[in-house]
C-alpha positions, -999 to 999 in steps of 0.1 A, spaced: 0 0 -2 27 23 8 46 19 -26 14 26 -46 8 59 -24 45 70 -34 42 62 -68 8 79 -70 25 114 -55 50 113 -81 34 110 -108 9 133 -95 2 165 -122 15 199 -116 -6 234 -116 19 255 -134 17 286 -148 33 297 -185 37 330 -208 20 320 -240 21 356 -256 31 389 -255 23 424 -265 42 458 -267 29 492 -284 44 522 -289 30 556 -298 49 572 -334 74 593 -317 107 588 -316 135 609 -297 174 600 -299 185 602 -264 215 622 -275 192 648 -276 185 643 -240 223 639 -235 230 672 -249 196 688 -232 208 679 -198 249 684 -205 242 725 -213 223 719 -172 262 707 -161 238 672 -155 255 638 -173 225 611 -181 252 590 -206 267 569 -181 228 563 -170 217 557 -210 245 531 -210 237 508 -187 201 509 -194 213 501 -232 186 531 -243 196 548 -279 158 561 -285 119 561 -265 89 572 -278 66 598 -263 30 609 -271 32 630 -301 15 663 -298 -21 659 -314 -19 629 -301 -45 609 -280 -27 576 -267 -35 572 -229 -25 545 -209 -52 522 -214 -54 532 -252 -13 515 -255 -23 489 -231 -55 483 -253 -36 480 -282 -11 457 -269 -37 432 -255 -50 426 -288 -17 423 -303 -11 394 -276 -46 379 -281 -38 378 -316 -6 359 -314 -19 340 -290 -42 327 -312 -69 337 -280 -106 353 -281 -115 374 -256 -140 353 -242 -110 331 -232 -96 354 -207 -106 347 -171 -85 372 -152 -74 412 -160 -54 428 -145 -41 463 -154 -3 483 -144 2 515 -145 23 546 -127 5 572 -143 -33 556 -152 -54 571 -170 -86 566 -141 -80 560 -104 -116 553 -105 -136 532 -119 -100 509 -125 -85 508 -155 -90 472 -157 -128 478 -163 -125 494 -186 -105 478 -203 -126 445 -196 -151 462 -212 -131 475 -244 -119 442 -253 -160 427 -245 -143 403 -221 -174 388 -209 -164 362 -190 -134 379 -172 -151 384 -137 -118 395 -115 -104 427 -126 -86 451 -102 -54 478 -109 -24 475 -94 7 502 -85 35 488 -85 65 518 -101 92 501 -120 85 463 -110 47 465 -114 49 440 -148 74 415 -132 48 417 -93 16 412 -112 33 381 -135 42 372 -97 10 374 -75 -15 363 -108 7 330 -115 3 325 -72 -37 335 -74 -41 311 -111 -19 283 -91 -48 282 -66 -76 286 -90 -79 259 -109 -109 282 -128 -89 307 -139 -69 295 -172 -55 326 -186 -49 357 -173 -46 391 -189 -24 411 -175 -15 449 -194 8 483 -188 6 513 -199 32 545 -189 26 581 -202 63 595 -185 55 621 -209 27 637 -194 42 641 -156 79 639 -165 93 676 -161 119 688 -191 143 692 -163 144 661 -146 170 639 -161 161 606 -142 123 600 -157 137 618 -192 161 591 -193 147 557 -178 113 566 -189 89 564 -219 52 560 -236 41 526 -244 19 499 -236 22 463 -228 7 432 -221 15 392 -214 -13 363 -212 -5 337 -186 -23 305 -190 -21 272 -171 0 243 -180 -2 210 -155 32 188 -163 47 167 -138 71 190 -132 73 221 -123 78 250 -147 70 292 -150 70 310 -118 85 293 -88 94 316 -61 103 354 -52 115 379 -27 101 410 -24 127 441 -5 114 474 -1 134 504 8 121 529 21 149 552 33 168 550 -4 
């Protein structure tokens, strides 16, 4: 009896979560980072070291007269991700919208996105703001959620940033490190006999930095 029990445990399937598709949307206006380097050099501020670490040569921002928002850019990225996955909006069970420059405070951007996509079966929808690590944090939390609830087969995580709306002209960090864009990731359950996908994570917050 003991040997049979051990075999059953050994071959029990694992509730894994994997990335099956992604989508990225950029507004059309592209700016060379050389312009920002020159702009801040004239003010005695060096940003070339930061840009070298980031590996960024260009950034995309909303053009004058462009009506893009974090929500519209996220929506376009979500459509791309669903098309790549050959997935319909009705297949989505959960939507999380991530942004530190959200278009709406209330109602949530996620519920707005839900309506835009006609994702009628997505009943768990909410926003989160975790600054620079928002998308990674969302993937971690959503994957843990999906491992717990068997009914959440597919989840859509959408992020949007509209830094051009809030960054001041003389802010070297925001101008060098951030741009305008939308991104989307689709996570799906994956039952296998080995452990895959997000396995574990460690968080650290230092408010004194």
